[in-house]
All heavy atoms as a GROMACS GRO file, in nm:
protein
  617
    1MET      N    1  13.299  13.635  10.260
    1MET     CA    2  13.219  13.525  10.286
    1MET      C    3  13.203  13.446  10.150
    1MET      O    4  13.172  13.490  10.052
    1MET     CB    5  13.081  13.561  10.344
    1MET     CG    6  12.996  13.441  10.382
    1MET     SD    7  12.870  13.510  10.495
    1MET     CE    8  12.735  13.404  10.464
    2ASN      N    9  13.221  13.313  10.162
    2ASN     CA   10  13.218  13.222  10.045
    2ASN      C   11  13.069  13.196  10.022
    2ASN      O   12  12.993  13.132  10.108
    2ASN     CB   13  13.294  13.095  10.080
    2ASN     CG   14  13.301  13.011   9.962
    2ASN    OD1   15  13.242  13.027   9.856
    2ASN    ND2   16  13.372  12.893   9.970
    3SER      N   17  13.020  13.231   9.908
    3SER     CA   18  12.885  13.206   9.863
    3SER      C   19  12.859  13.084   9.788
    3SER      O   20  12.750  13.051   9.732
    3SER     CB   21  12.825  13.327   9.786
    3SER     OG   22  12.900  13.327   9.659
    4GLU      N   23  12.954  13.000   9.770
    4GLU     CA   24  12.948  12.876   9.700
    4GLU      C   25  12.862  12.786   9.768
    4GLU      O   26  12.877  12.759   9.896
    4GLU     CB   27  13.093  12.806   9.688
    4GLU     CG   28  13.088  12.691   9.598
    4GLU     CD   29  13.218  12.629   9.583
    4GLU    OE1   30  13.324  12.716   9.561
    4GLU    OE2   31  13.246  12.508   9.577
    5LYS      N   32  12.769  12.721   9.697
    5LYS     CA   33  12.667  12.636   9.768
    5LYS      C   34  12.742  12.511   9.801
    5LYS      O   35  12.802  12.447   9.718
    5LYS     CB   36  12.561  12.613   9.670
    5LYS     CG   37  12.435  12.546   9.740
    5LYS     CD   38  12.301  12.548   9.643
    5LYS     CE   39  12.185  12.578   9.732
    5LYS     NZ   40  12.067  12.595   9.652
    6LYS      N   41  12.714  12.445   9.911
    6LYS     CA   42  12.769  12.318   9.957
    6LYS      C   43  12.684  12.209   9.903
    6LYS      O   44  12.564  12.216   9.899
    6LYS     CB   45  12.773  12.316  10.104
    6LYS     CG   46  12.878  12.411  10.157
    6LYS     CD   47  12.896  12.387  10.312
    6LYS     CE   48  12.997  12.489  10.356
    6LYS     NZ   49  13.023  12.468  10.497
    7LEU      N   50  12.751  12.102   9.851
    7LEU     CA   51  12.683  11.987   9.805
    7LEU      C   52  12.679  11.880   9.899
    7LEU      O   53  12.776  11.876   9.983
    7LEU     CB   54  12.756  11.934   9.683
    7LEU     CG   55  12.788  12.040   9.564
    7LEU    CD1   56  12.869  11.971   9.458
    7LEU    CD2   57  12.658  12.096   9.516
    8CYS      N   58  12.573  11.797   9.903
    8CYS     CA   59  12.575  11.692  10.004
    8CYS      C   60  12.484  11.565   9.940
    8CYS      O   61  12.404  11.582   9.855
    8CYS     CB   62  12.499  11.734  10.137
    8CYS     SG   63  12.330  11.783  10.111
    9GLY      N   64  12.514  11.451   9.985
    9GLY     CA   65  12.449  11.335   9.967
    9GLY      C   66  12.375  11.290  10.090
    9GLY      O   67  12.439  11.301  10.203
   10LEU      N   68  12.252  11.248  10.094
   10LEU     CA   69  12.180  11.202  10.214
   10LEU      C   70  12.175  11.056  10.224
   10LEU      O   71  12.131  10.986  10.140
   10LEU     CB   72  12.039  11.259  10.195
   10LEU     CG   73  12.016  11.413  10.193
   10LEU    CD1   74  11.876  11.454  10.187
   10LEU    CD2   75  12.102  11.491  10.293
   11TYR      N   76  12.240  11.015  10.338
   11TYR     CA   77  12.241  10.869  10.369
   11TYR      C   78  12.143  10.831  10.468
   11TYR      O   79  12.136  10.890  10.585
   11TYR     CB   80  12.384  10.829  10.417
   11TYR     CG   81  12.388  10.683  10.445
   11TYR    CD1   82  12.389  10.587  10.344
   11TYR    CD2   83  12.393  10.641  10.578
   11TYR    CE1   84  12.392  10.448  10.378
   11TYR    CE2   85  12.404  10.504  10.613
   11TYR     CZ   86  12.398  10.406  10.503
   11TYR     OH   87  12.402  10.274  10.528
   12MET      N   88  12.057  10.735  10.450
   12MET     CA   89  11.956  10.695  10.531
   12MET      C   90  11.966  10.549  10.556
   12MET      O   91  11.993  10.472  10.457
   12MET     CB   92  11.815  10.739  10.486
   12MET     CG   93  11.795  10.878  10.482
   12MET     SD   94  11.696  10.947  10.333
   12MET     CE   95  11.808  10.907  10.202
   13ARG      N   96  11.943  10.491  10.683
   13ARG     CA   97  11.950  10.349  10.701
   13ARG      C   98  11.861  10.314  10.813
   13ARG      O   99  11.851  10.386  10.922
   13ARG     CB  100  12.086  10.314  10.748
   13ARG     CG  101  12.109  10.161  10.759
   13ARG     CD  102  12.252  10.131  10.792
   13ARG     NE  103  12.286  10.165  10.934
   13ARG     CZ  104  12.271  10.092  11.034
   13ARG    NH1  105  12.213   9.976  11.034
   13ARG    NH2  106  12.312  10.147  11.157
   14VAL      N  107  11.781  10.211  10.797
   14VAL     CA  108  11.701  10.144  10.910
   14VAL      C  109  11.738  10.012  10.906
   14VAL      O  110  11.735   9.931  10.798
   14VAL     CB  111  11.550  10.169  10.875
   14VAL    CG1  112  11.469  10.102  10.986
   14VAL    CG2  113  11.510  10.317  10.875
   15SER      N  114  11.777   9.951  11.025
   15SER     CA  115  11.819   9.815  11.031
   15SER      C  116  11.718   9.713  11.092
   15SER      O  117  11.715   9.596  11.062
   15SER     CB  118  11.941   9.806  11.122
   15SER     OG  119  11.916   9.846  11.252
   16THR      N  120  11.605   9.777  11.157
   16THR     CA  121  11.509   9.686  11.210
   16THR      C  122  11.372   9.756  11.190
   16THR      O  123  11.360   9.864  11.172
   16THR     CB  124  11.532   9.658  11.363
   16THR    OG1  125  11.513   9.792  11.428
   16THR    CG2  126  11.659   9.608  11.386
   17GLU      N  127  11.264   9.663  11.200
   17GLU     CA  128  11.131   9.718  11.199
   17GLU      C  129  11.106   9.794  11.315
   17GLU      O  130  11.025   9.894  11.312
   17GLU     CB  131  11.034   9.597  11.187
   17GLU     CG  132  11.027   9.539  11.050
   17GLU     CD  133  10.931   9.423  11.045
   17GLU    OE1  134  10.827   9.431  11.121
   17GLU    OE2  135  10.949   9.333  10.954
   18ASP      N  136  11.160   9.761  11.431
   18ASP     CA  137  11.145   9.849  11.552
   18ASP      C  138  11.191   9.988  11.533
   18ASP      O  139  11.124  10.085  11.578
   18ASP     CB  140  11.221   9.784  11.672
   18ASP     CG  141  11.164   9.651  11.722
   18ASP    OD1  142  11.038   9.630  11.695
   18ASP    OD2  143  11.245   9.574  11.779
   19GLN      N  144  11.297   9.999  11.473
   19GLN     CA  145  11.346  10.152  11.447
   19GLN      C  146  11.240  10.214  11.362
   19GLN      O  147  11.214  10.331  11.373
   19GLN     CB  148  11.483  10.146  11.372
   19GLN     CG  149  11.598  10.110  11.460
   19GLN     CD  150  11.731  10.117  11.389
   19GLN    OE1  151  11.742  10.085  11.267
   19GLN    NE2  152  11.833  10.147  11.460
   20ALA      N  153  11.197  10.154  11.259
   20ALA     CA  154  11.093  10.220  11.166
   20ALA      C  155  10.965  10.258  11.247
   20ALA      O  156  10.917  10.368  11.225
   20ALA     CB  157  11.062  10.128  11.047
   21ARG      N  158  10.915  10.171  11.340
   21ARG     CA  159  10.799  10.200  11.426
   21ARG      C  160  10.822  10.319  11.516
   21ARG      O  161  10.734  10.389  11.554
   21ARG     CB  162  10.761  10.067  11.502
   21ARG     CG  163  10.681   9.976  11.416
   21ARG     CD  164  10.617   9.871  11.504
   21ARG     NE  165  10.708   9.800  11.586
   21ARG     CZ  166  10.769   9.678  11.539
   21ARG    NH1  167  10.736   9.643  11.414
   21ARG    NH2  168  10.846   9.618  11.611
   22GLU      N  169  10.957  10.333  11.565
   22GLU     CA  170  10.982  10.434  11.663
   22GLU      C  171  11.017  10.566  11.603
   22GLU      O  172  11.065  10.657  11.670
   22GLU     CB  173  11.092  10.383  11.754
   22GLU     CG  174  11.057  10.260  11.843
   22GLU     CD  175  11.177  10.210  11.908
   22GLU    OE1  176  11.273  10.273  11.922
   22GLU    OE2  177  11.158  10.087  11.959
   23GLY      N  178  10.981  10.578  11.470
   23GLY     CA  179  11.017  10.720  11.416
   23GLY      C  180  11.140  10.742  11.338
   23GLY      O  181  11.171  10.857  11.320
   24PHE      N  182  11.207  10.629  11.313
   24PHE     CA  183  11.325  10.628  11.231
   24PHE      C  184  11.314  10.582  11.095
   24PHE      O  185  11.411  10.525  11.040
   24PHE     CB  186  11.442  10.560  11.302
   24PHE     CG  187  11.470  10.623  11.439
   24PHE    CD1  188  11.429  10.573  11.556
   24PHE    CD2  189  11.537  10.758  11.455
   24PHE    CE1  190  11.461  10.622  11.675
   24PHE    CE2  191  11.572  10.806  11.572
   24PHE     CZ  192  11.514  10.746  11.688
   25SER      N  193  11.195  10.578  11.033
   25SER     CA  194  11.175  10.522  10.898
   25SER      C  195  11.254  10.602  10.798
   25SER      O  196  11.287  10.723  10.819
   25SER     CB  197  11.020  10.517  10.867
   25SER     OG  198  10.979  10.655  10.841
   26LEU      N  199  11.267  10.536  10.686
   26LEU     CA  200  11.351  10.603  10.581
   26LEU      C  201  11.292  10.737  10.531
   26LEU      O  202  11.362  10.849  10.521
   26LEU     CB  203  11.368  10.511  10.459
   26LEU     CG  204  11.466  10.389  10.489
   26LEU    CD1  205  11.465  10.296  10.374
   26LEU    CD2  206  11.598  10.434  10.526
   27PRO      N  207  11.158  10.738  10.514
   27PRO     CA  208  11.084  10.854  10.476
   27PRO      C  209  11.096  10.962  10.574
   27PRO      O  210  11.114  11.087  10.542
   27PRO     CB  211  10.927  10.825  10.449
   27PRO     CG  212  10.941  10.676  10.425
   27PRO     CD  213  11.059  10.621  10.503
   28GLU      N  214  11.090  10.928  10.708
   28GLU     CA  215  11.103  11.032  10.808
   28GLU      C  216  11.253  11.086  10.813
   28GLU      O  217  11.268  11.205  10.836
   28GLU     CB  218  11.067  10.978  10.948
   28GLU     CG  219  10.918  10.956  10.962
   28GLU     CD  220  10.878  10.869  11.082
   28GLU    OE1  221  10.966  10.801  11.127
   28GLU    OE2  222  10.758  10.874  11.109
   29GLN      N  223  11.341  11.004  10.794
   29GLN     CA  224  11.479  11.032  10.799
   29GLN      C  225  11.511  11.143  10.673
   29GLN      O  226  11.557  11.241  10.691
   29GLN     CB  227  11.575  10.928  10.777
   29GLN     CG  228  11.588  10.838  10.908
   29GLN     CD  229  11.681  10.721  10.890
   29GLN    OE1  230  11.794  10.737  10.829
   29GLN    NE2  231  11.643  10.597  10.927
   30ARG      N  232  11.456  11.089  10.564
   30ARG     CA  233  11.478  11.172  10.437
   30ARG      C  234  11.408  11.311  10.463
   30ARG      O  235  11.482  11.425  10.425
   30ARG     CB  236  11.404  11.102  10.324
   30ARG     CG  237  11.422  11.177  10.192
   30ARG     CD  238  11.346  11.097  10.077
   30ARG     NE  239  11.369  11.161   9.954
   30ARG     CZ  240  11.421  11.104   9.850
   30ARG    NH1  241  11.447  10.974   9.854
   30ARG    NH2  242  11.429  11.159   9.737
   31GLU      N  243  11.286  11.326  10.513
   31GLU     CA  244  11.225  11.447  10.534
   31GLU      C  245  11.309  11.537  10.620
   31GLU      O  246  11.320  11.660  10.601
   31GLU     CB  247  11.091  11.431  10.593
   31GLU     CG  248  11.014  11.559  10.616
   31GLU     CD  249  10.870  11.533  10.673
   31GLU    OE1  250  10.818  11.428  10.658
   31GLU    OE2  251  10.822  11.634  10.734
   32ARG      N  252  11.353  11.486  10.740
   32ARG     CA  253  11.431  11.561  10.834
   32ARG      C  254  11.559  11.614  10.770
   32ARG      O  255  11.605  11.728  10.786
   32ARG     CB  256  11.463  11.482  10.967
   32ARG     CG  257  11.346  11.450  11.039
   32ARG     CD  258  11.373  11.370  11.163
   32ARG     NE  259  11.256  11.353  11.241
   32ARG     CZ  260  11.257  11.258  11.339
   32ARG    NH1  261  11.365  11.222  11.394
   32ARG    NH2  262  11.138  11.239  11.401
   33LEU      N  263  11.626  11.528  10.694
   33LEU     CA  264  11.760  11.571  10.637
   33LEU      C  265  11.727  11.667  10.528
   33LEU      O  266  11.812  11.765  10.510
   33LEU     CB  267  11.819  11.436  10.577
   33LEU     CG  268  11.884  11.342  10.674
   33LEU    CD1  269  11.916  11.210  10.607
   33LEU    CD2  270  12.009  11.403  10.749
   34GLU      N  271  11.627  11.652  10.441
   34GLU     CA  272  11.594  11.754  10.353
   34GLU      C  273  11.561  11.885  10.419
   34GLU      O  274  11.615  12.003  10.363
   34GLU     CB  275  11.482  11.713  10.258
   34GLU     CG  276  11.507  11.602  10.160
   34GLU     CD  277  11.393  11.543  10.090
   34GLU    OE1  278  11.274  11.560  10.136
   34GLU    OE2  279  11.412  11.495   9.983
   35GLN      N  280  11.492  11.890  10.524
   35GLN     CA  281  11.461  12.019  10.587
   35GLN      C  282  11.597  12.078  10.636
   35GLN      O  283  11.614  12.209  10.638
   35GLN     CB  284  11.367  11.990  10.708
   35GLN     CG  285  11.232  11.962  10.667
   35GLN     CD  286  11.144  11.930  10.781
   35GLN    OE1  287  11.186  11.915  10.902
   35GLN    NE2  288  11.022  11.893  10.751
   36PHE      N  289  11.690  12.001  10.692
   36PHE     CA  290  11.810  12.059  10.738
   36PHE      C  291  11.889  12.116  10.628
   36PHE      O  292  11.941  12.214  10.645
   36PHE     CB  293  11.891  11.942  10.819
   36PHE     CG  294  12.035  11.991  10.859
   36PHE    CD1  295  12.052  12.053  10.972
   36PHE    CD2  296  12.134  11.959  10.782
   36PHE    CE1  297  12.170  12.100  11.021
   36PHE    CE2  298  12.266  11.998  10.824
   36PHE     CZ  299  12.281  12.070  10.937
   37CYS      N  300  11.889  12.049  10.506
   37CYS     CA  301  11.965  12.094  10.402
   37CYS      C  302  11.912  12.225  10.333
   37CYS      O  303  11.974  12.319  10.301
   37CYS     CB  304  11.974  11.985  10.291
   37CYS     SG  305  12.071  11.847  10.335
   38MET      N  306  11.780  12.235  10.342
   38MET     CA  307  11.710  12.354  10.299
   38MET      C  308  11.749  12.474  10.394
   38MET      O  309  11.780  12.586  10.349
   38MET     CB  310  11.563  12.343  10.294
   38MET     CG  311  11.492  12.459  10.241
   38MET     SD  312  11.298  12.442  10.242
   38MET     CE  313  11.272  12.267  10.194
   39PHE      N  314  11.750  12.447  10.524
   39PHE     CA  315  11.786  12.549  10.630
   39PHE      C  316  11.926  12.601  10.613
   39PHE      O  317  11.957  12.703  10.620
   39PHE     CB  318  11.759  12.488  10.772
   39PHE     CG  319  11.817  12.582  10.877
   39PHE    CD1  320  11.734  12.684  10.918
   39PHE    CD2  321  11.920  12.558  10.945
   39PHE    CE1  322  11.774  12.780  11.016
   39PHE    CE2  323  11.959  12.638  11.046
   39PHE     CZ  324  11.894  12.743  11.086
   40LYS      N  325  12.016  12.505  10.584
   40LYS     CA  326  12.152  12.534  10.559
   40LYS      C  327  12.188  12.575  10.418
   40LYS      O  328  12.306  12.614  10.390
   40LYS     CB  329  12.247  12.421  10.591
   40LYS     CG  330  12.243  12.383  10.741
   40LYS     CD  331  12.320  12.492  10.829
   40LYS     CE  332  12.368  12.430  10.948
   40LYS     NZ  333  12.466  12.537  11.012
   41ASN      N  334  12.097  12.579  10.325
   41ASN     CA  335  12.111  12.606  10.180
   41ASN      C  336  12.208  12.511  10.117
   41ASN      O  337  12.302  12.558  10.039
   41ASN     CB  338  12.152  12.753  10.170
   41ASN     CG  339  12.127  12.806  10.032
   41ASN    OD1  340  12.048  12.765   9.961
   41ASN    ND2  341  12.218  12.894   9.991
   42TYR      N  342  12.208  12.392  10.150
   42TYR     CA  343  12.284  12.287  10.088
   42TYR      C  344  12.209  12.234   9.961
   42TYR      O  345  12.096  12.220   9.971
   42TYR     CB  346  12.328  12.173  10.184
   42TYR     CG  347  12.394  12.196  10.304
   42TYR    CD1  348  12.408  12.095  10.410
   42TYR    CD2  349  12.466  12.317  10.312
   42TYR    CE1  350  12.485  12.135  10.524
   42TYR    CE2  351  12.541  12.334  10.428
   42TYR     CZ  352  12.552  12.248  10.532
   42TYR     OH  353  12.629  12.277  10.636
   43GLU      N  354  12.293  12.203   9.867
   43GLU     CA  355  12.227  12.135   9.746
   43GLU      C  356  12.246  11.978   9.761
   43GLU      O  357  12.359  11.937   9.766
   43GLU     CB  358  12.304  12.187   9.613
   43GLU     CG  359  12.255  12.123   9.486
   43GLU     CD  360  12.319  12.166   9.374
   43GLU    OE1  361  12.390  12.271   9.369
   43GLU    OE2  362  12.309  12.094   9.262
   44ILE      N  363  12.130  11.914   9.750
   44ILE     CA  364  12.131  11.763   9.758
   44ILE      C  365  12.162  11.712   9.621
   44ILE      O  366  12.091  11.738   9.521
   44ILE     CB  367  12.000  11.711   9.812
   44ILE    CG1  368  11.972  11.781   9.954
   44ILE    CG2  369  11.992  11.566   9.808
   44ILE    CD1  370  11.831  11.751   9.995
   45VAL      N  371  12.264  11.628   9.602
   45VAL     CA  372  12.310  11.569   9.470
   45VAL      C  373  12.262  11.419   9.451
   45VAL      O  374  12.254  11.378   9.351
   45VAL     CB  375  12.455  11.599   9.453
   45VAL    CG1  376  12.496  11.736   9.436
   45VAL    CG2  377  12.546  11.527   9.564
   46ASP      N  378  12.236  11.366   9.576
   46ASP     CA  379  12.192  11.220   9.559
   46ASP      C  380  12.152  11.178   9.694
   46ASP      O  381  12.169  11.233   9.809
   46ASP     CB  382  12.311  11.131   9.516
   46ASP     CG  383  12.263  11.009   9.430
   46ASP    OD1  384  12.146  10.977   9.436
   46ASP    OD2  385  12.354  10.956   9.367
   47TYR      N  386  12.069  11.077   9.690
   47TYR     CA  387  12.012  10.996   9.801
   47TYR      C  388  12.071  10.849   9.811
   47TYR      O  389  12.082  10.786   9.705
   47TYR     CB  390  11.871  10.992   9.795
   47TYR     CG  391  11.799  11.119   9.808
   47TYR    CD1  392  11.786  11.210   9.687
   47TYR    CD2  393  11.752  11.174   9.919
   47TYR    CE1  394  11.713  11.324   9.697
   47TYR    CE2  395  11.692  11.298   9.929
   47TYR     CZ  396  11.676  11.374   9.810
   47TYR     OH  397  11.623  11.496   9.822
   48TYR      N  398  12.094  10.806   9.930
   48TYR     CA  399  12.152  10.680   9.954
   48TYR      C  400  12.076  10.611  10.070
   48TYR      O  401  12.059  10.664  10.171
   48TYR     CB  402  12.299  10.679  10.004
   48TYR     CG  403  12.385  10.765   9.902
   48TYR    CD1  404  12.399  10.906   9.909
   48TYR    CD2  405  12.464  10.704   9.817
   48TYR    CE1  406  12.468  10.980   9.819
   48TYR    CE2  407  12.544  10.782   9.718
   48TYR     CZ  408  12.548  10.914   9.717
   48TYR     OH  409  12.622  10.986   9.640
   49GLU      N  410  12.011  10.495  10.037
   49GLU     CA  411  11.921  10.433  10.134
   49GLU      C  412  11.966  10.288  10.143
   49GLU      O  413  11.960  10.209  10.046
   49GLU     CB  414  11.774  10.443  10.102
   49GLU     CG  415  11.738  10.578  10.092
   49GLU     CD  416  11.576  10.584  10.059
   49GLU    OE1  417  11.519  10.478  10.028
   49GLU    OE2  418  11.518  10.696  10.058
   50ASP      N  419  11.990  10.248  10.281
   50ASP     CA  420  12.010  10.099  10.305
   50ASP      C  421  11.902  10.055  10.405
   50ASP      O  422  11.901  10.111  10.507
   50ASP     CB  423  12.149  10.073  10.372
   50ASP     CG  424  12.268  10.074  10.267
   50ASP    OD1  425  12.238  10.026  10.160
   50ASP    OD2  426  12.369  10.122  10.299
   51ALA      N  427  11.816   9.972  10.360
   51ALA     CA  428  11.697   9.932  10.448
   51ALA      C  429  11.719   9.794  10.488
   51ALA      O  430  11.755   9.698  10.414
   51ALA     CB  431  11.572   9.938  10.367
   52GLY      N  432  11.694   9.769  10.616
   52GLY     CA  433  11.703   9.635  10.676
   52GLY      C  434  11.843   9.579  10.682
   52GLY      O  435  11.855   9.457  10.691
   53ILE      N  436  11.944   9.657  10.682
   53ILE     CA  437  12.078   9.604  10.690
   53ILE      C  438  12.145   9.649  10.830
   53ILE      O  439  12.162   9.762  10.859
   53ILE     CB  440  12.166   9.653  10.583
   53ILE    CG1  441  12.106   9.600  10.438
   53ILE    CG2  442  12.305   9.609  10.598
   53ILE    CD1  443  12.170   9.663  10.325
   54SER      N  444  12.166   9.548  10.914
   54SER     CA  445  12.228   9.574  11.043
   54SER      C  446  12.383   9.582  11.034
   54SER      O  447  12.449   9.498  10.977
   54SER     CB  448  12.191   9.465  11.144
   54SER     OG  449  12.262   9.485  11.259
   55ALA      N  450  12.443   9.698  11.097
   55ALA     CA  451  12.584   9.691  11.093
   55ALA      C  452  12.648   9.594  11.187
   55ALA      O  453  12.769   9.568  11.189
   55ALA     CB  454  12.617   9.845  11.136
   56LYS      N  455  12.567   9.554  11.294
   56LYS     CA  456  12.619   9.470  11.384
   56LYS      C  457  12.664   9.334  11.332
   56LYS      O  458  12.765   9.269  11.387
   56LYS     CB  459  12.512   9.429  11.498
   56LYS     CG  460  12.480   9.551  11.584
   56LYS     CD  461  12.380   9.515  11.693
   56LYS     CE  462  12.349   9.636  11.768
   56LYS     NZ  463  12.235   9.594  11.870
   57THR      N  464  12.603   9.288  11.231
   57THR     CA  465  12.636   9.155  11.168
   57THR      C  466  12.746   9.160  11.068
   57THR      O  467  12.787   9.067  11.006
   57THR     CB  468  12.516   9.093  11.107
   57THR    OG1  469  12.463   9.172  11.012
   57THR    CG2  470  12.407   9.061  11.215
   58GLY      N  471  12.799   9.283  11.047
   58GLY     CA  472  12.903   9.299  10.938
   58GLY      C  473  12.861   9.289  10.800
   58GLY      O  474  12.936   9.281  10.712
   59ASN      N  475  12.728   9.300  10.777
   59ASN     CA  476  12.668   9.307  10.646
   59ASN      C  477  12.725   9.434  10.569
   59ASN      O  478  12.739   9.531  10.629
   59ASN     CB  479  12.518   9.314  10.639
   59ASN     CG  480  12.465   9.184  10.699
   59ASN    OD1  481  12.527   9.067  10.686
   59ASN    ND2  482  12.352   9.188  10.761
   60LEU      N  483  12.743   9.402  10.447
   60LEU     CA  484  12.792   9.512  10.352
   60LEU      C  485  12.661   9.619  10.338
   60LEU      O  486  12.555   9.558  10.307
   60LEU     CB  487  12.827   9.454  10.215
   60LEU     CG  488  12.870   9.555  10.109
   60LEU    CD1  489  13.001   9.633  10.150
   60LEU    CD2  490  12.896   9.484   9.984
   61ARG      N  491  12.693   9.724  10.338
   61ARG     CA  492  12.582   9.825  10.308
   61ARG      C  493  12.614   9.895  10.186
   61ARG      O  494  12.689   9.983  10.175
   61ARG     CB  495  12.576   9.930  10.429
   61ARG     CG  496  12.546   9.858  10.562
   61ARG     CD  497  12.534   9.967  10.670
   61ARG     NE  498  12.664   9.990  10.723
   61ARG     CZ  499  12.706  10.092  10.801
   61ARG    NH1  500  12.612  10.177  10.833
   61ARG    NH2  501  12.832  10.111  10.855
   62PRO      N  502  12.548   9.840  10.079
   62PRO     CA  503  12.578   9.884   9.939
   62PRO      C  504  12.574  10.024   9.915
   62PRO      O  505  12.654  10.086   9.850
   62PRO     CB  506  12.483   9.813   9.845
   62PRO     CG  507  12.420   9.703   9.943
   62PRO     CD  508  12.437   9.737  10.076
   63GLU      N  509  12.469  10.094   9.960
   63GLU     CA  510  12.450  10.244   9.942
   63GLU      C  511  12.548  10.320  10.016
   63GLU      O  512  12.596  10.426   9.967
   63GLU     CB  513  12.314  10.290   9.976
   63GLU     CG  514  12.209  10.236   9.887
   63GLU     CD  515  12.219  10.308   9.751
   63GLU    OE1  516  12.188  10.412   9.732
   63GLU    OE2  517  12.273  10.232   9.654
   64PHE      N  518  12.599  10.278  10.125
   64PHE     CA  519  12.700  10.344  10.212
   64PHE      C  520  12.830  10.327  10.136
   64PHE      O  521  12.910  10.427  10.121
   64PHE     CB  522  12.717  10.283  10.347
   64PHE     CG  523  12.816  10.361  10.434
   64PHE    CD1  524  12.780  10.492  10.475
   64PHE    CD2  525  12.937  10.305  10.481
   64PHE    CE1  526  12.878  10.564  10.548
   64PHE    CE2  527  13.022  10.366  10.549
   64PHE     CZ  528  12.988  10.497  10.590
   65GLU      N  529  12.858  10.210  10.067
   65GLU     CA  530  12.977  10.199   9.987
   65GLU      C  531  12.971  10.285   9.866
   65GLU      O  532  13.065  10.352   9.830
   65GLU     CB  533  12.993  10.047   9.948
   65GLU     CG  534  13.018   9.952  10.067
   65GLU     CD  535  13.141   9.989  10.149
   65GLU    OE1  536  13.250  10.025  10.088
   65GLU    OE2  537  13.131   9.998  10.275
   66ARG      N  538  12.848  10.302   9.799
   66ARG     CA  539  12.846  10.379   9.696
   66ARG      C  540  12.865  10.525   9.733
   66ARG      O  541  12.921  10.604   9.664
   66ARG     CB  542  12.702  10.372   9.614
   66ARG     CG  543  12.672  10.453   9.499
   66ARG     CD  544  12.547  10.408   9.433
   66ARG     NE  545  12.428  10.463   9.503
   66ARG     CZ  546  12.379  10.581   9.484
   66ARG    NH1  547  12.429  10.665   9.387
   66ARG    NH2  548  12.264  10.620   9.538
   67LEU      N  549  12.810  10.564   9.838
   67LEU     CA  550  12.840  10.707   9.892
   67LEU      C  551  12.982  10.744   9.907
   67LEU      O  552  13.035  10.841   9.862
   67LEU     CB  553  12.763  10.736  10.023
   67LEU     CG  554  12.795  10.859  10.100
   67LEU    CD1  555  12.760  10.982  10.030
   67LEU    CD2  556  12.725  10.855  10.241
   68LYS      N  557  13.061  10.643   9.970
   68LYS     CA  558  13.204  10.658   9.991
   68LYS      C  559  13.282  10.668   9.858
   68LYS      O  560  13.362  10.752   9.839
   68LYS     CB  561  13.262  10.554  10.080
   68LYS     CG  562  13.205  10.556  10.219
   68LYS     CD  563  13.284  10.464  10.311
   68LYS     CE  564  13.303  10.316  10.266
   68LYS     NZ  565  13.354  10.230  10.363
   69GLU      N  566  13.232  10.595   9.762
   69GLU     CA  567  13.294  10.599   9.637
   69GLU      C  568  13.264  10.727   9.562
   69GLU      O  569  13.353  10.787   9.493
   69GLU     CB  570  13.245  10.480   9.542
   69GLU     CG  571  13.325  10.457   9.415
   69GLU     CD  572  13.467  10.426   9.434
   69GLU    OE1  573  13.511  10.365   9.538
   69GLU    OE2  574  13.545  10.486   9.348
   70ASP      N  575  13.138  10.774   9.571
   70ASP     CA  576  13.105  10.900   9.504
   70ASP      C  577  13.183  11.018   9.577
   70ASP      O  578  13.226  11.112   9.504
   70ASP     CB  579  12.953  10.932   9.521
   70ASP     CG  580  12.868  10.852   9.437
   70ASP    OD1  581  12.916  10.781   9.346
   70ASP    OD2  582  12.741  10.850   9.449
   71ILE      N  583  13.206  11.008   9.703
   71ILE     CA  584  13.287  11.107   9.779
   71ILE      C  585  13.439  11.111   9.717
   71ILE      O  586  13.490  11.216   9.685
   71ILE     CB  587  13.297  11.091   9.920
   71ILE    CG1  588  13.148  11.123   9.980
   71ILE    CG2  589  13.406  11.182   9.991
   71ILE    CD1  590  13.143  11.081  10.119
   72LYS      N  591  13.488  10.998   9.689
   72LYS     CA  592  13.632  10.990   9.636
   72LYS      C  593  13.636  11.039   9.494
   72LYS      O  594  13.730  11.097   9.454
   72LYS     CB  595  13.666  10.831   9.637
   72LYS     CG  596  13.697  10.782   9.759
   72LYS     CD  597  13.732  10.640   9.752
   72LYS     CE  598  13.743  10.575   9.886
   72LYS     NZ  599  13.775  10.424   9.867
   73THR      N  600  13.524  11.015   9.408
   73THR     CA  601  13.540  11.048   9.270
   73THR      C  602  13.483  11.190   9.226
   73THR      O  603  13.498  11.233   9.118
   73THR     CB  604  13.468  10.936   9.180
   73THR    OG1  605  13.330  10.931   9.224
   73THR    CG2  606  13.529  10.815   9.202
   74ARG      N  607  13.406  11.256   9.332
   74ARG     CA  608  13.354  11.386   9.293
   74ARG      C  609  13.426  11.487   9.366
   74ARG      O  610  13.413  11.534   9.466
   74ARG     CB  611  13.211  11.387   9.327
   74ARG     CG  612  13.129  11.305   9.232
   74ARG     CD  613  12.980  11.322   9.265
   74ARG     NE  614  12.904  11.214   9.199
   74ARG     CZ  615  12.776  11.194   9.212
   74ARG    NH1  616  12.699  11.281   9.278
   74ARG    NH2  617  12.714  11.092   9.160
   0.00000   0.00000   0.00000
């Protein structure tokens, strides 16, 4: 069995205030993702948060782009 710890980056996004009110706020997403990583014994190397950016309008999501670049270079 491979005992090497898996590395991960946590990406969180909320596009509307409605999502935040319905339990999808960035802090709630972060907490759930951190709990999952702890359960799986994953090491969190970075956090990526895009707030208030809707994917529907084709807006650039800077933190998502940074995550993709980090994946390519690490």
